[in-house]
N, C-alpha and C positions, 0 to 999 in steps of 0.2 A: 683410550684404554691402553695400558702398557702391557706388552706380552713378555713372558719369560722365555728365555732361549733354552730349548730342550727341557730336561727335567732337573737340571742342576739348581741348587739354591743360589739365588741371586740377591744382591743387596741393593736396596733403594734408600734414598733419604726422603723425609717428608717433603723437602723442597722439590725433589724430582717429580713427585706425584701430585703436588698441591693444585687443586682447582680454586679454592679460596681458603682463607684462614682468618678467623675473627677473634680478636682479643676482647674478651668480655670485660666490662668496667668493674673496678673495685673488687678484685679478686686477690686474696692473699695466698690461698692454697685450695685447689679445686676438687681434689680427689680424696674420697674415703674408701678404703678397701671394702669390697662387696662381700656379703654373706650369701649371695645367690648368683645366678647367671644372667641377671637382667643388665642390659647395656646402659651406659651413660656416656654419650647422649643416646636418647631414644628417637628414632625416626618413625613417625606415625601420623596419618591423617593430614599430610601436607605440612607438617611442622617438624622441627628438631627441638626436643625438650632436653634440658640438662639440669641436673642438681649440682649446685656449687657448695662445697663443704664449708669454706670459710672466706668471707662472712656468708652465712647461710642464705641461699637464694635459689629460686627456680627461674630459668630463662627459656624463652621460646624464640627460635630463629627461623628464617626462611631458608629451606634447604638448597634453593637454587643459587642464592647469592651470599648467604650467611648473614643477612641483615637481622639485627636484633629487633624482634617484634614486641615482646613485653618481658618484664622482669618483676618477680614478686619476692619481696624480702620475707624471710622466715624468722628473723630475729636472732637466732643462735645457730650453731653448727647444723648443717643439713645432712640428710642421709646419703647413701651411696648411689641412689638412682631414683627415678620417678616411676609411676605405674599408671597406665591409662586403662580406664574401664568405661566404656560408653563415651559420654561427653565430659567425663570427669577425669581430672588429672590428680593423682594422689602423690603428695610429697610429705616428707617428715623431717623432724629434728629428733634429738635424743629423748624428747618427752612429749611430743605433739604430732598427731597425724592431721594433715591439712587436705581438704578437698577443694580443688580449684576448677573454675570453668576453663576447659582446655583451650578454647580459642582466644580468650582474653586474659587469663590469669586471675580473674575476679574470684575472691575467696567465697566459698559457699558455706562451709562449716569447718569446725576443727574439733578434734577429740584429744583432750588432755586430762587423763584420769587422776593424776597425782600432783598437778601443778608444775611450774616451770623451774623450780629451784634445784631439782636433781635430774640425773640422767636415768629415766625409767622405761624407755622404749627403744630397744635395739632391733626388734623384729621389723620386717617389712610387710606391707599389706598384700592380701590377695582378695579377689572379689569374684562373685558369680551372681548374676541376676541383680537383685536389689540388696545384696548383703556384702559386707566387707569384714574380713577376719584379720586380726593382728594379735600378737603376743606381747607380754610385758615382762619386766625384770623382777616382778613380784610373784611370778609363776602363773599368771592368769592368761587365758585365751579369751579374747573379746569378739563377739559378733555384733556388728553395727549395721544400722539401716543406712544404705548408701545415699538415700535422698536427704536425710537430715542429720546423720551422724549419731543418732540416739542409740543407746545400748539395747539390743534385743535379748541377748543373754551373755553371761560370762561364766567361765569355769576355772576353778583353781586346779592346776594340773598336778601339783605336788606340794609337799610341806618341807622339802629339804632345805638346808642352809643355802646351797647353791641352786636356787629354784628357777632361775631365769628361763623364759621362753624367748630366746633370741633368734630363732629360726624363722623362715618364711613359710607360712602355711601352704599346703597343696590341697587341691580339691579334686576328688575322684570318687566315683561310685556312691555319691550322696554323703561322703564323709569329708571332714576337714581334718588334716593330718599334720601334726607338728612334732618336732624333736625338742628336747630340753637339755639344759645344763645339768639336770638331775639324772642323767644317763638313762633316758627313756624316750620312746616314741609312742604317741597316743593318737587315737582316732576318735572323733566325736561326730555324732549325727549333725550334719550341717544345718538342718532346719531347727532342731529343738535343743541341741547341745548335750544330748545324752551320750555318756561314754560308751563307745562301741568295743574298744579293746585297748590294752596297754602292753607294751613289750619292753623288757629291760635291755639296755645296751651296755657296752663295756667302758663307757666314758661319756663326758659331756659332748653335746652335739649342738653346734651353732650354725654350721654351713648347711644350706639346703633345707629340707630334703628335696630330692628330685624324683621324677617319674622316668622309669626306663623299662621299655617293653612290657608295660602293664603292671610293673612292680614298683615298689617304693625303695629308693636308694637312700639309706640313712648313713651319715658320716660321723664317725668319731675318729680315733686313731686307726680304726678299722672301717671297712665298708660292709654294711649289711644290706642284703636284698630281702625284702619282705613282701608277702602277698598282701592284698587289700583286706584280708582277714587277720593280719597281724602275725602270720606264721613266718619264721625265719627260714628262707630257702637256702641262702648261702651267706657265709661270712668270709671276707678276705682280710688278711693282715700281712704286714711286711717286715717282720723281724726287727721291731723297734723303730723303723722309719715312721715319721709322723706325717700322716696324710694331711694335705693342705686343702685342696679343692677338687671337685669332680665336675664333669660335664657329660651329658648323655647324648649319644649319636644313635642313628638307627641300628648300627651293628655292634657298638661297643660303648664302654665308658672310658673316658679319658681321665686319668688320675694323676694329680701332681702332688709332690711331696715337699715339705720344708727341708732345705739343706741342713745337714746336721749342725753346721757351724752356727746356724741361727738359733737353735734351741739347746745345743750342747755347750756352747761357749758364749756367755753373755757379752764378752768384749767384742764379739763379731756382729752384734745386732746392728741392723741398719745398713750393712754392707751388701752390695750386690754380689750374689753367689750363683754359680751354676746350679741348675736344677735337674730333676728327673721327671719325665712324663711317661706313664705307662698306658697303653691301649689295651683294655681288659675286655675280653669276650666272656660274658658272664656264664653262659650255658656250658662252655667247654673249659673255662678257667684259663684259656690261652692268654698270655701276656706278651706284648711287644714293648720293648723299652726304648725310649728316645732320650738321648743325652742332650740337654739344652745348654747353649752357651751362657744363658742368663737364667737367674731364678725366675720362674713363671709365676707372676703375681695372680693372674686370673686367666680363665679359659672360656671361650664361647664358641659353640657350634652354630653355623648358619646353614639352614636347610637348602636355601636357593643356590649356594655355591658348593655345598657339601665339604666345606673346609672348617678346620679349627683355627681360631684366632687367639693367639697367646699374647696377652698384654704384659709388659714388664717395664722396668725402670727406664730403659733407653729405646723402647720402640714396640713393634708388633711383629710377631712371626706368624706366617701362614703355614699350616701343617695339613698334610693329607690325613683324612679322618680314619683311614683303615691301614695305612702303611707308615713305616718309620721314616717318613720323608718330610723334611722342612722344605717347603717349596720356595719361599723367599723370606727375606727379613727387610723390614722397613724401619729405619733408624730415625729417631727424632733429630731435628736440626737444633742448632744452638739456641734459636729463639723459641723452641718448644721443649720445655724442660720439666723435670720432676715427675716422670712417670706417665703412663697412659692407662686410662680406665677401660673397662670393657667396651669394645667397639660395636657399632651397628653398621649394617651393609644395606644399601638400597640403590637401585638404578646404576649398577656398576661403579659405585663409589663406596669407600670406607669413610665413616664419620667417627672421628676420634676426639676425645677430650684429654688434654694434657694438664699436668698439675699446676702449671702457671696460669690456667684459665683461658686457654685458647681452644677453640673448636675448629677442627680441620676437616675439610672435604678433600679426600684423596682419590685419584684415579685408581681403580682396582687392578692390580697385576693379575694376570690369568695365565695358566699353563696352556700352551698351544702345541 
């Protein structure tokens, strides 16, 4: 384990911290930007699971040595992450949800409601007990039997032209809750699919939603905090700044924003830009602003370390979850290129997937 000196931000390279690094075979580009806070790779049940965007595949590795255990081809572009529920590993493409046997990668069933010729599913799955929930780009929310993939119920959420349900369902208080591109958040009875409530938002919502301190955090260009009864408690907006992603911590919500050059000037698209992160205490409205050296592509809070992990084009930043303090920066080496997906942390190691198809086990820097 590498220790940081005092409380100053220190810079490491991947090479400084590498325990092992595995280059996965036949990868053109590994990372798809995430619409939730799930890591890629995922460390769970003695395996490392990774979703590889192109060509679409799911891989399982040994976390101790990084040895590839199995690989399952998905045929087309894969989703931004995988999802483990019981002994089943759920992976997806832009039109199909796959259930795999987690230990072997053996396919158990697939759900492809509209065929494979078009991109019809951008939502990610969520599961509880024997049911799996996922949205689609035709505006439907589906409830599937996790044993065989058969439809238990499905509901049309809206009839708008921009009707997509691209968000990741959350499950709480017997409800399945989703946001839509039709500027709304809806809650359905998780068992029977009856509409419990619907709330209007001020714009399309594709990221999240998330749970924060027992409330629902819904993301448009604004941030809404709703009760489980659908009542709006608070709404936060930032004078034209475009909200990018959020993450919930026990004390606050970390909010990142698109740099204005990325949405205000088309000629700047694709360039790495500095970003802004705000730590928002919902009850008081207090905000602490953190100026980042790089645009923050994604944020993940790890309860065991109580840190925020900011993944971006050239590495990972570790941030104190309650203070405006970047504890350290970990920069990718030349052999680890094209950005970093949301990381996972286990046994004092950071597990990171880079865009070139490498999975890295890194010793975790800690403040001492």
